[in-house]
Backbone as a printed PyTorch tensor [residue, N CA C, xyz], in Angstrom:
tensor([[[ 55.5720,  82.1310, 137.3130],
         [ 55.2950,  81.0570, 135.9200],
         [ 55.5050,  82.2810, 134.7260]],

        [[ 55.4560,  83.5270, 135.4130],
         [ 55.5330,  84.9380, 134.6590],
         [ 56.6190,  85.2170, 134.5800]],

        [[ 58.0110,  85.1840, 135.5580],
         [ 58.6720,  85.5460, 135.1510],
         [ 59.8270,  84.5500, 134.2230]],

        [[ 59.6160,  83.4460, 134.2010],
         [ 59.3880,  81.9410, 132.5050],
         [ 59.1030,  82.6120, 131.5340]],

        [[ 57.6820,  83.2910, 131.8530],
         [ 57.2160,  83.2760, 130.0820],
         [ 58.7010,  84.8570, 130.0680]],

        [[ 58.1710,  86.0120, 130.6640],
         [ 58.9560,  87.3900, 130.8340],
         [ 60.2400,  87.0410, 130.0300]],

        [[ 61.0290,  85.7930, 130.8520],
         [ 62.5900,  85.8500, 130.2760],
         [ 62.8450,  85.1550, 128.9860]],

        [[ 61.2920,  84.2390, 129.5150],
         [ 61.9260,  83.7900, 127.1140],
         [ 61.2750,  84.6310, 126.4490]],

        [[ 60.3530,  85.6150, 126.9570],
         [ 60.0800,  86.7460, 125.6750],
         [ 61.0430,  87.5760, 125.8890]],

        [[ 62.3260,  87.9910, 126.6110],
         [ 63.3420,  88.9390, 126.2410],
         [ 64.2940,  87.8930, 125.7880]],

        [[ 64.7200,  87.0020, 125.8670],
         [ 66.1210,  85.6580, 124.9910],
         [ 65.1890,  85.8100, 124.1540]],

        [[ 63.6450,  85.2450, 124.0110],
         [ 63.3300,  85.3000, 121.8870],
         [ 63.7380,  86.4320, 121.1850]],

        [[ 63.8710,  87.5280, 122.0480],
         [ 64.0920,  88.9420, 121.8120],
         [ 64.8120,  89.5050, 121.1250]],

        [[ 66.2750,  88.8740, 121.9660],
         [ 67.7020,  89.4700, 122.0230],
         [ 68.0890,  88.7080, 120.9510]],

        [[ 67.4380,  86.8900, 120.0490],
         [ 68.0530,  85.8240, 119.7920],
         [ 67.5070,  86.7620, 117.9910]],

        [[ 66.3700,  87.2430, 118.3480],
         [ 65.5140,  88.1480, 116.9060],
         [ 66.6260,  88.7760, 116.6690]],

        [[ 67.4590,  89.8240, 117.5140],
         [ 68.1170,  90.8110, 116.8440],
         [ 69.7320,  90.3130, 116.2820]],

        [[ 69.8530,  89.3030, 116.4480],
         [ 70.8690,  88.1450, 116.1570],
         [ 70.8690,  87.6990, 114.5100]],

        [[ 70.1450,  87.5160, 114.1090],
         [ 69.4530,  86.7840, 113.1150],
         [ 70.3160,  87.8160, 111.8200]],

        [[ 70.3160,  87.1710, 110.8530],
         [ 70.3280,  87.7920, 109.7370],
         [ 70.0970,  87.1820, 108.3000]],

        [[ 69.3590,  87.9200, 107.4320],
         [ 69.1690,  87.8870, 106.5510],
         [ 69.8950,  88.2670, 104.7700]],

        [[ 70.3780,  88.0600, 104.1620],
         [ 70.6550,  88.1100, 102.9000],
         [ 69.7340,  88.8190, 102.0480]],

        [[ 69.6610,  90.5240, 101.5920],
         [ 69.2560,  90.9470, 101.2190],
         [ 68.5120,  90.5210,  99.5810]],

        [[ 67.2600,  90.5090,  98.8290],
         [ 66.7490,  90.0000,  98.0600],
         [ 67.2090,  90.7240,  97.1140]],

        [[ 67.7050,  91.3480,  96.9340],
         [ 67.8520,  92.3750,  95.4780],
         [ 69.4820,  92.5920,  95.9520]],

        [[ 70.2700,  93.0830,  94.5710],
         [ 71.9090,  93.5090,  94.8220],
         [ 71.8420,  94.3890,  93.9400]],

        [[ 72.9180,  94.9710,  94.7150],
         [ 72.9330,  96.7980,  93.6240],
         [ 73.5760,  96.2650,  92.3740]],

        [[ 73.5790,  95.3070,  92.2910],
         [ 74.8700,  94.6340,  90.5560],
         [ 73.0530,  94.0750,  89.8850]],

        [[ 72.8140,  93.9970,  88.8500],
         [ 72.0600,  93.7280,  88.0690],
         [ 72.1330,  91.9330,  88.4240]],

        [[ 71.6990,  91.1130,  87.8780],
         [ 71.0830,  89.7270,  87.8270],
         [ 70.8630,  89.6070,  86.7400]],

        [[ 69.7850,  90.3890,  85.9270],
         [ 68.5470,  90.0030,  84.7450],
         [ 69.0630,  90.9460,  83.9580]],

        [[ 68.0260,  90.9140,  82.6650],
         [ 68.1300,  91.3920,  81.6210],
         [ 69.0810,  90.7520,  80.5150]],

        [[ 69.0840,  91.4330,  79.2270],
         [ 70.0900,  90.4850,  78.0050],
         [ 71.4690,  90.5680,  78.1950]],

        [[ 72.0700,  90.3240,  77.0490],
         [ 73.2970,  90.2800,  77.2620],
         [ 73.9800,  91.0700,  76.8590]],

        [[ 74.5820,  92.1560,  77.4180],
         [ 74.8720,  93.1560,  76.5250],
         [ 76.5060,  93.5650,  76.1770]],

        [[ 76.1470,  94.0800,  74.9050],
         [ 77.5890,  93.3970,  74.3280],
         [ 78.7510,  95.1110,  74.8660]],

        [[ 80.4180,  94.1710,  75.0390],
         [ 81.3350,  95.3350,  75.8810],
         [ 82.6220,  95.1440,  75.0350]],

        [[ 83.2410,  95.3240,  75.2390],
         [ 84.9390,  96.1980,  75.0710],
         [ 85.0250,  94.1260,  75.2530]],

        [[ 86.0910,  93.5510,  74.4330],
         [ 86.4130,  92.2630,  74.2380],
         [ 86.1890,  90.8070,  73.9870]],

        [[ 84.1240,  91.2960,  73.9290],
         [ 83.4760,  90.3040,  73.4170],
         [ 84.0760,  90.0510,  71.7340]],

        [[ 83.8460,  88.7610,  71.6440],
         [ 84.2090,  88.8660,  70.1320],
         [ 82.6390,  87.8720,  69.2590]],

        [[ 82.5490,  88.5050,  68.4790],
         [ 81.0670,  88.2010,  67.6370],
         [ 81.1130,  87.7750,  66.1450]],

        [[ 80.2590,  86.5200,  66.1310],
         [ 80.0460,  86.2250,  64.4970],
         [ 78.7980,  87.0230,  64.1560]],

        [[ 79.4140,  87.7460,  62.6610],
         [ 78.4860,  88.5600,  61.8650],
         [ 78.0960,  87.6860,  60.8530]],

        [[ 76.9770,  87.5060,  60.3330],
         [ 76.5870,  86.7270,  59.2840],
         [ 75.6230,  87.5050,  58.5920]],

        [[ 76.2610,  88.3530,  57.6100],
         [ 75.5560,  88.9990,  56.2970],
         [ 74.8520,  88.4240,  55.1530]],

        [[ 74.4430,  87.9780,  55.4750],
         [ 72.7920,  86.9150,  54.4790],
         [ 73.2220,  87.6950,  53.3050]],

        [[ 73.7080,  87.2110,  52.6330],
         [ 73.7710,  87.3100,  50.4950],
         [ 75.6370,  87.6510,  50.7740]],

        [[ 76.2250,  88.0440,  51.9490],
         [ 77.8400,  88.4660,  51.6530],
         [ 78.6920,  87.6480,  51.8500]],

        [[ 79.5070,  86.7900,  51.2730],
         [ 80.3660,  85.6000,  52.6100],
         [ 81.5220,  86.1060,  53.1250]],

        [[ 81.3770,  87.4950,  52.2260],
         [ 83.0350,  88.1930,  52.2110],
         [ 83.0650,  89.2150,  53.5310]],

        [[ 81.6200,  89.6620,  53.8720],
         [ 81.5300,  90.3900,  55.3660],
         [ 81.2020,  89.8280,  56.5170]],

        [[ 80.2510,  88.4160,  56.2410],
         [ 80.8160,  87.4300,  57.6020],
         [ 81.5920,  86.8950,  58.3140]],

        [[ 82.3200,  87.6400,  59.0080],
         [ 83.3210,  87.2450,  59.8220],
         [ 83.2960,  87.0340,  61.1060]],

        [[ 83.8740,  87.2860,  61.8590],
         [ 84.1810,  87.2000,  62.8670],
         [ 84.9770,  88.8200,  63.5310]],

        [[ 84.2770,  89.4720,  64.8420],
         [ 84.6210,  90.5360,  65.1600],
         [ 85.5900,  90.8840,  66.2510]],

        [[ 85.9470,  91.9210,  66.7120],
         [ 85.8710,  91.7610,  68.6110],
         [ 85.9220,  92.9640,  68.6840]],

        [[ 85.0640,  93.4270,  69.3260],
         [ 84.8400,  94.8290,  69.8050],
         [ 85.7910,  95.5410,  70.4830]],

        [[ 86.6270,  96.6100,  70.0290],
         [ 87.3080,  97.0520,  70.3670],
         [ 86.8950,  97.8670,  71.7690]],

        [[ 88.1210,  98.4030,  72.2320],
         [ 88.0940,  99.8280,  73.7580],
         [ 86.8740, 100.8240,  73.8240]],

        [[ 86.4950, 100.9530,  72.3430],
         [ 85.5100, 101.9780,  72.4170],
         [ 84.5660, 101.7080,  72.7910]],

        [[ 84.2880, 100.6470,  72.1580],
         [ 83.0350,  99.5550,  72.3400],
         [ 82.3700,  99.6730,  71.0650]],

        [[ 83.2850,  98.7500,  70.4140],
         [ 83.2270,  99.5890,  68.2440],
         [ 83.1480,  98.2320,  67.3930]],

        [[ 82.4150,  98.1530,  66.8330],
         [ 82.8420,  97.3790,  65.3500],
         [ 83.8460,  97.8040,  64.5100]],

        [[ 85.0660,  97.0390,  64.1980],
         [ 85.4030,  97.8530,  63.1110],
         [ 85.2030,  96.9460,  61.6590]],

        [[ 83.9270,  97.5750,  61.0700],
         [ 83.1570,  96.6440,  60.4960],
         [ 83.8220,  97.3640,  58.8620]],

        [[ 84.3890,  96.0830,  57.8510],
         [ 84.0730,  97.0690,  56.3500],
         [ 83.6570,  97.7500,  55.8010]],

        [[ 83.9420,  98.7250,  55.1280],
         [ 82.5500,  99.7330,  54.1130],
         [ 82.2370, 100.6530,  54.8940]],

        [[ 81.8900, 100.1500,  56.4190],
         [ 81.7650, 101.4050,  57.2790],
         [ 82.0270, 102.2950,  58.3070]],

        [[ 83.2930, 100.9960,  58.2220],
         [ 83.4350, 101.9970,  59.9660],
         [ 83.2610, 101.5410,  61.0260]],

        [[ 83.8010, 102.2140,  61.8150],
         [ 83.3950, 101.8830,  63.2220],
         [ 81.6420, 101.8190,  63.6820]],

        [[ 81.0940, 101.0540,  64.1060],
         [ 80.1830, 100.5700,  64.6690],
         [ 80.0670, 100.3230,  65.8840]],

        [[ 79.4990, 102.0270,  66.7010],
         [ 79.1570, 101.6030,  68.3110],
         [ 78.7600, 100.5150,  68.7150]],

        [[ 78.2710,  99.5790,  69.4680],
         [ 77.6780,  98.2850,  69.9760],
         [ 77.5800,  98.4320,  71.8570]],

        [[ 78.8100,  99.0290,  71.8990],
         [ 78.8730,  99.0560,  73.5970],
         [ 77.2810,  99.3630,  74.4270]],

        [[ 76.6840,  98.1430,  75.8930],
         [ 75.6060,  98.8000,  76.3640],
         [ 74.1680,  97.9510,  75.0990]],

        [[ 74.5620,  97.2920,  73.9860],
         [ 73.7840,  96.5700,  73.3250],
         [ 73.3210,  95.2730,  73.2790]],

        [[ 72.2510,  95.0100,  72.9930],
         [ 72.1620,  93.1490,  73.0650],
         [ 72.6660,  92.9930,  71.1950]],

        [[ 72.7990,  91.3750,  70.6620],
         [ 73.2530,  90.9850,  69.8680],
         [ 72.4410,  91.5580,  69.1990]],

        [[ 70.7910,  91.6370,  68.6230],
         [ 69.6980,  91.4030,  67.7750],
         [ 70.0310,  93.2400,  67.6150]],

        [[ 70.6200,  94.1070,  68.5130],
         [ 70.5900,  96.0350,  68.5610],
         [ 71.8430,  95.8780,  67.3730]],

        [[ 73.2190,  95.3580,  67.8190],
         [ 74.1240,  95.2930,  67.0230],
         [ 73.2390,  94.3990,  65.9040]],

        [[ 72.9700,  93.4520,  65.3590],
         [ 72.8920,  93.5920,  64.3810],
         [ 71.7610,  94.8350,  63.4140]],

        [[ 71.0370,  95.2450,  63.9690],
         [ 70.1760,  96.2770,  63.4660],
         [ 70.9350,  97.8120,  63.3910]],

        [[ 71.9510,  98.0020,  63.8310],
         [ 72.7680,  99.0580,  63.9330],
         [ 73.8850,  98.8450,  62.7200]],

        [[ 74.7170,  97.2670,  62.4650],
         [ 75.1740,  97.0890,  61.1830],
         [ 74.5310,  97.0890,  59.8070]],

        [[ 73.1250,  97.0000,  60.1960],
         [ 72.1540,  97.1580,  58.9020],
         [ 71.5610,  98.0140,  58.2830]],

        [[ 71.5430,  98.9160,  59.8390],
         [ 71.3300, 100.6210,  58.8130],
         [ 72.7680, 101.0530,  58.0230]],

        [[ 73.5170, 100.9870,  58.9090],
         [ 74.6810, 100.8670,  58.5870],
         [ 75.2810, 100.4470,  57.2340]],

        [[ 75.0160,  99.6510,  56.5910],
         [ 75.8660,  98.8450,  55.6550],
         [ 73.9570,  99.5220,  54.5370]],

        [[ 72.9530,  99.4190,  54.1760],
         [ 72.3160, 100.1840,  53.8640],
         [ 72.1690, 101.6020,  53.0640]],

        [[ 73.0820, 102.0100,  54.3340],
         [ 73.5580, 104.1360,  54.2780],
         [ 74.5910, 103.7510,  52.6890]],

        [[ 74.0340, 103.3130,  52.0380],
         [ 74.6850, 103.8360,  50.3270],
         [ 75.5460, 102.6030,  50.1060]],

        [[ 75.4900, 100.8990,  50.8700],
         [ 76.5910,  99.9390,  50.5190],
         [ 75.4750,  98.9180,  50.1810]],

        [[ 74.8800,  98.6920,  50.8050],
         [ 73.6330,  97.7090,  50.4840],
         [ 72.7760,  97.8590,  50.2660]],

        [[ 71.3950,  96.9560,  49.0210],
         [ 69.9940,  97.1410,  49.2590],
         [ 69.5700,  95.8980,  50.6030]],

        [[ 68.2720,  96.3270,  51.0870],
         [ 68.0880,  95.2040,  52.3330],
         [ 68.7590,  94.7690,  52.6800]],

        [[ 70.0890,  95.2550,  53.9990],
         [ 70.6840,  93.9870,  54.2890],
         [ 69.8750,  93.1420,  55.8960]],

        [[ 70.4040,  91.5110,  55.3590],
         [ 69.6460,  90.9590,  56.5170],
         [ 71.0050,  90.9110,  57.6480]],

        [[ 71.0270,  91.2660,  58.5610],
         [ 72.2560,  90.6310,  59.3590],
         [ 71.7530,  90.0810,  60.9100]],

        [[ 72.9660,  89.1510,  60.8540],
         [ 72.7040,  88.8990,  62.8050],
         [ 73.4500,  88.9470,  63.2670]],

        [[ 74.0070,  88.5420,  64.6210],
         [ 74.9540,  88.9960,  64.8840],
         [ 75.0410,  87.9050,  66.2540]],

        [[ 75.6060,  87.2460,  66.1090],
         [ 75.9200,  86.0100,  68.0450],
         [ 77.1830,  85.8180,  68.1400]],

        [[ 77.1360,  85.9240,  70.2350],
         [ 78.2550,  85.7280,  70.8350],
         [ 79.1860,  84.6050,  70.6250]],

        [[ 80.3180,  84.6630,  69.9060],
         [ 81.1680,  83.7970,  70.3710],
         [ 81.7810,  83.4060,  71.1950]],

        [[ 82.8170,  84.4310,  71.3270],
         [ 83.5780,  84.5010,  72.6470],
         [ 83.8400,  85.9460,  74.1790]],

        [[ 82.8250,  85.5970,  74.8880],
         [ 82.2660,  86.6410,  76.0030],
         [ 84.0930,  87.0260,  76.4980]],

        [[ 83.9060,  88.1870,  76.9300],
         [ 84.9590,  89.2040,  77.5690],
         [ 85.2680,  88.0370,  78.4510]],

        [[ 86.3690,  87.9320,  79.0230],
         [ 86.9720,  87.3940,  80.7620],
         [ 86.1350,  88.0790,  81.6650]],

        [[ 86.4770,  87.3370,  82.6130],
         [ 86.1290,  87.8640,  84.6040],
         [ 87.3230,  87.8770,  84.9880]],

        [[ 87.5230,  88.4630,  85.6300],
         [ 89.2840,  88.6430,  86.9260],
         [ 88.3210,  88.0100,  88.9060]],

        [[ 89.1970,  87.5060,  88.6330],
         [ 88.9110,  86.8560,  90.2060],
         [ 90.4310,  87.1720,  91.3170]],

        [[ 90.4100,  87.8180,  92.6010],
         [ 91.2740,  88.4650,  92.6900],
         [ 91.4200,  87.9780,  94.7060]],

        [[ 92.0780,  87.6940,  95.3820],
         [ 91.6950,  87.5810,  96.3720],
         [ 92.3100,  86.4840,  97.1390]],

        [[ 91.9130,  85.9570,  97.8830],
         [ 92.3240,  84.2820,  98.4310],
         [ 91.8580,  83.3880,  97.2910]],

        [[ 92.4120,  83.5280,  96.3850],
         [ 92.3780,  81.7520,  95.9390],
         [ 94.2660,  81.3830,  95.0540]],

        [[ 94.3070,  80.0020,  94.7730],
         [ 94.6800,  80.2100,  94.0720],
         [ 95.1770,  81.0240,  93.2600]],

        [[ 95.0340,  80.7290,  92.4210],
         [ 95.8990,  81.5940,  90.7290],
         [ 94.3840,  82.4420,  90.5200]],

        [[ 94.3960,  84.2370,  91.2590],
         [ 93.9110,  84.6210,  91.0070],
         [ 94.4260,  85.1750,  89.1270]],

        [[ 93.5170,  86.0350,  88.5260],
         [ 93.5190,  86.2100,  87.3290],
         [ 92.4490,  86.7340,  85.5720]],

        [[ 93.0500,  86.2980,  84.7680],
         [ 92.0650,  86.8220,  84.3270],
         [ 91.5830,  85.4930,  83.1010]],

        [[ 90.1020,  85.2110,  83.5700],
         [ 89.6300,  83.9550,  82.9120],
         [ 89.2480,  83.9460,  81.6420]],

        [[ 88.5610,  82.9850,  80.8370],
         [ 87.2430,  82.6530,  79.5870],
         [ 86.4370,  82.1360,  80.2840]],

        [[ 85.1900,  83.4250,  80.1230],
         [ 83.9700,  83.4440,  80.9360],
         [ 82.9690,  82.1400,  80.2340]],

        [[ 82.1630,  81.3150,  80.7960],
         [ 81.7190,  80.4160,  80.4950],
         [ 80.3740,  80.6400,  80.9450]],

        [[ 79.0260,  80.7190,  80.1250],
         [ 77.6400,  80.9950,  80.4710],
         [ 76.8640,  80.0610,  81.3200]],

        [[ 76.9980,  80.8890,  82.3690],
         [ 76.3060,  80.5000,  83.7130],
         [ 76.4290,  80.6720,  85.0880]],

        [[ 77.7830,  81.3550,  84.4640],
         [ 78.4470,  80.8930,  85.7760],
         [ 78.3610,  81.7530,  87.3540]],

        [[ 78.5230,  81.2720,  88.2930],
         [ 78.2760,  81.3180,  89.8130],
         [ 79.7730,  81.4060,  90.3230]],

        [[ 79.4950,  82.7030,  90.7740],
         [ 80.6200,  82.4430,  91.9290],
         [ 81.3100,  81.5740,  92.4600]],

        [[ 81.1750,  80.1640,  92.4510],
         [ 81.8360,  79.1090,  93.0250],
         [ 82.4640,  78.2340,  92.2430]],

        [[ 81.4480,  78.9120,  90.8930],
         [ 82.6380,  78.1410,  89.9400],
         [ 83.9340,  78.4880,  89.0460]],

        [[ 83.7340,  80.1160,  89.5400],
         [ 85.0490,  80.9680,  89.1500],
         [ 85.6930,  80.6010,  89.9090]],

        [[ 85.5340,  80.5240,  91.7070],
         [ 86.4350,  80.4440,  92.6270],
         [ 87.3080,  78.4490,  92.2690]],

        [[ 86.4830,  77.7770,  91.8380],
         [ 87.0380,  76.6330,  90.9320],
         [ 87.5580,  76.4720,  89.9750]],

        [[ 87.6100,  78.1330,  88.9310],
         [ 88.0570,  77.9570,  87.5110],
         [ 89.8120,  78.4390,  88.2310]],

        [[ 90.0010,  79.1630,  89.4660],
         [ 91.0610,  79.9480,  89.6490],
         [ 91.7510,  79.6920,  90.6310]],

        [[ 91.2990,  77.6790,  90.9570],
         [ 92.1220,  77.1160,  91.6660],
         [ 91.8310,  76.5020,  92.9960]],

        [[ 90.6920,  77.1010,  93.5110],
         [ 89.4960,  76.8110,  94.5850],
         [ 90.6210,  78.4010,  95.7420]],

        [[ 89.8400,  78.1280,  96.7010],
         [ 90.2790,  79.1340,  97.6640],
         [ 91.6260,  78.1670,  98.5720]],

        [[ 92.6220,  79.5500,  98.9470],
         [ 93.8170,  79.6120,  99.7840],
         [ 93.2890,  78.9750, 101.4380]],

        [[ 94.6500,  78.5470, 102.5360],
         [ 93.6970,  78.1580, 103.4120],
         [ 92.9240,  79.5990, 104.4830]],

        [[ 93.4040,  80.6860, 103.9020],
         [ 93.3190,  81.9450, 104.5470],
         [ 91.6150,  82.2540, 104.1940]],

        [[ 91.0040,  82.1400, 102.9000],
         [ 89.9160,  82.9640, 102.9870],
         [ 88.5660,  82.7260, 103.2090]],

        [[ 87.9360,  83.5610, 103.3520],
         [ 86.8010,  83.7670, 104.2880],
         [ 85.7030,  83.5530, 102.8850]],

        [[ 85.3970,  82.4550, 103.2900],
         [ 83.9590,  82.1560, 102.2200],
         [ 82.8910,  82.4780, 102.0060]],

        [[ 82.6840,  83.3720, 103.1930],
         [ 81.2750,  84.1200, 103.3000],
         [ 81.6080,  85.5350, 102.7050]],

        [[ 82.7240,  85.7240, 102.7340],
         [ 82.6270,  87.0010, 101.6880],
         [ 83.6270,  87.2750, 100.7030]],

        [[ 82.3870,  87.1860,  99.7850],
         [ 82.8200,  87.5480,  98.7800],
         [ 82.2060,  88.9730,  97.8990]],

        [[ 83.1700,  89.9230,  97.3620],
         [ 82.5210,  91.3180,  96.5130],
         [ 82.5180,  90.9980,  94.9590]],

        [[ 81.4950,  91.3600,  94.1250],
         [ 81.4140,  91.3120,  93.3660],
         [ 81.2200,  92.5200,  92.2130]],

        [[ 82.2320,  93.0270,  91.2870],
         [ 81.6950,  94.4620,  91.1070],
         [ 82.0500,  94.5210,  89.9590]],

        [[ 80.8580,  95.5470,  88.6620],
         [ 80.4010,  95.0500,  87.6230],
         [ 79.9400,  96.2570,  87.1000]],

        [[ 80.3520,  96.4370,  86.0240],
         [ 79.8810,  97.5990,  85.5000],
         [ 78.8320,  98.1210,  85.2200]],

        [[ 78.0550,  98.7870,  85.5110],
         [ 76.6880,  99.0650,  85.1150],
         [ 76.7100, 100.3960,  83.9760]],

        [[ 76.3600, 100.8990,  83.7750],
         [ 75.9790, 102.1480,  82.9330],
         [ 77.9500, 102.3110,  82.2670]],

        [[ 77.6960, 103.6250,  82.8070],
         [ 79.5150, 104.1050,  83.2720],
         [ 79.6250, 104.2030,  85.2830]],

        [[ 79.3690, 103.5260,  85.4080],
         [ 79.4460, 103.0960,  87.0280],
         [ 79.7350, 101.7150,  87.4310]],

        [[ 80.9130, 101.9090,  88.1280],
         [ 81.2310, 100.3790,  88.8500],
         [ 80.0170, 100.2910,  89.9630]],

        [[ 79.0780,  99.3490,  90.0880],
         [ 78.3520,  98.6310,  91.2180],
         [ 79.3750,  97.9180,  91.6800]],

        [[ 79.3900,  97.7680,  93.1150],
         [ 79.5530,  96.7340,  93.7890],
         [ 78.4780,  96.1030,  94.6710]],

        [[ 78.6590,  95.1480,  95.0530],
         [ 78.3120,  94.1550,  95.9970],
         [ 78.0660,  92.9140,  96.8980]],

        [[ 78.0870,  92.8490,  97.6760],
         [ 78.5110,  91.5420,  98.6320],
         [ 77.7260,  90.7530,  98.1050]],

        [[ 78.7010,  89.0900,  98.2490],
         [ 77.1030,  88.0060,  97.2050],
         [ 77.6410,  86.9450,  98.2620]],

        [[ 76.5820,  85.6620,  97.5440],
         [ 77.1090,  84.8100,  98.2190],
         [ 77.7060,  83.7190,  96.6490]],

        [[ 77.9820,  82.4700,  97.4700],
         [ 79.2240,  81.8960,  96.4140],
         [ 78.0030,  81.0760,  95.1150]],

        [[ 76.7690,  81.2310,  95.6230],
         [ 75.7360,  80.7070,  94.6200],
         [ 75.3530,  81.7870,  93.4080]],

        [[ 75.9900,  83.5340,  93.4940],
         [ 75.4070,  84.1400,  92.8250],
         [ 76.0530,  84.5320,  91.1900]],

        [[ 75.5250,  84.9120,  90.4880],
         [ 75.5830,  84.2280,  88.8550],
         [ 76.7440,  85.4620,  88.4690]],

        [[ 77.6540,  85.2250,  87.9040],
         [ 78.5250,  86.2710,  87.6170],
         [ 78.6340,  86.4300,  85.7720]],

        [[ 79.0860,  87.6310,  85.3920],
         [ 78.7650,  88.3050,  84.2740],
         [ 80.1300,  88.0070,  83.3450]],

        [[ 80.2640,  88.4580,  82.0590],
         [ 82.0200,  88.8640,  82.1330],
         [ 81.6870,  90.3120,  82.1050]],

        [[ 83.5360,  90.5080,  82.3280],
         [ 83.5900,  91.2610,  82.9120],
         [ 84.0280,  91.7930,  84.2990]],

        [[ 83.2440,  90.7390,  84.7970],
         [ 82.9340,  91.0130,  86.9860],
         [ 84.7890,  91.2840,  87.1490]],

        [[ 84.6390,  91.4540,  88.3540],
         [ 85.9740,  91.1790,  88.7230],
         [ 85.1720,  90.6530,  90.1620]],

        [[ 85.4940,  89.3560,  90.2940],
         [ 85.1820,  88.5440,  91.9890],
         [ 86.3600,  89.2410,  92.5700]],

        [[ 86.0430,  89.6400,  94.1740],
         [ 86.9550,  89.3720,  95.6460],
         [ 86.5870,  88.5830,  96.2630]],

        [[ 87.8510,  87.6190,  96.3690],
         [ 87.5250,  87.1030,  97.9850],
         [ 88.8730,  87.6690,  99.3230]],

        [[ 87.8340,  87.9800, 100.1590],
         [ 88.6810,  88.3310, 101.4150],
         [ 89.0860,  87.2450, 101.8130]],

        [[ 90.2550,  87.7530, 102.6470],
         [ 90.6930,  87.3630, 103.5890],
         [ 90.6890,  86.7400, 105.1490]],

        [[ 90.2400,  85.5340, 105.7590],
         [ 89.6750,  85.9450, 107.0780],
         [ 90.7100,  86.0630, 107.6900]],

        [[ 90.3760,  86.5490, 109.3680],
         [ 90.5720,  87.4050, 110.4350],
         [ 90.4820,  86.3270, 111.0610]],

        [[ 91.3490,  85.7800, 112.0670],
         [ 90.8630,  84.1830, 112.8600],
         [ 90.8940,  85.2890, 114.6250]]])
């Protein structure tokens, strides 16, 4: 009887070493307010001035080229922060107490590479997951490893890389890479 218990204990310990768990946290951020970056298209509303209320694209330098005040940096900020920056710039000699609102009209695209039918750049849809991104790219190829997905995301001035599952949320500007399965 002792031998059976000892063998069962050894087998249980051996099997415990075979289990894997996904990390509870990922190196890429999955929470927090949306941060503007190059390629986003924003709708700026300046209350009381219809001529300034238009759609603007965030340029490669992370700024909005705004009439009267020039380039206003918005990269890394929220839409609320962008509205405050634009209001401060307009209040600096152009308008008295400007009231400015900024909202995202079109998110920058995401990119998908590797073992999908159509790799490339695609429009981002709010709330998208890796599974939806793969679907947008036409689905997996026959040799795709559906368990090996890597997401690259800019965080500040660095690029973060993380192995994720299919239900991981992606953000605008992310690059999703699907690996090839080795037989």
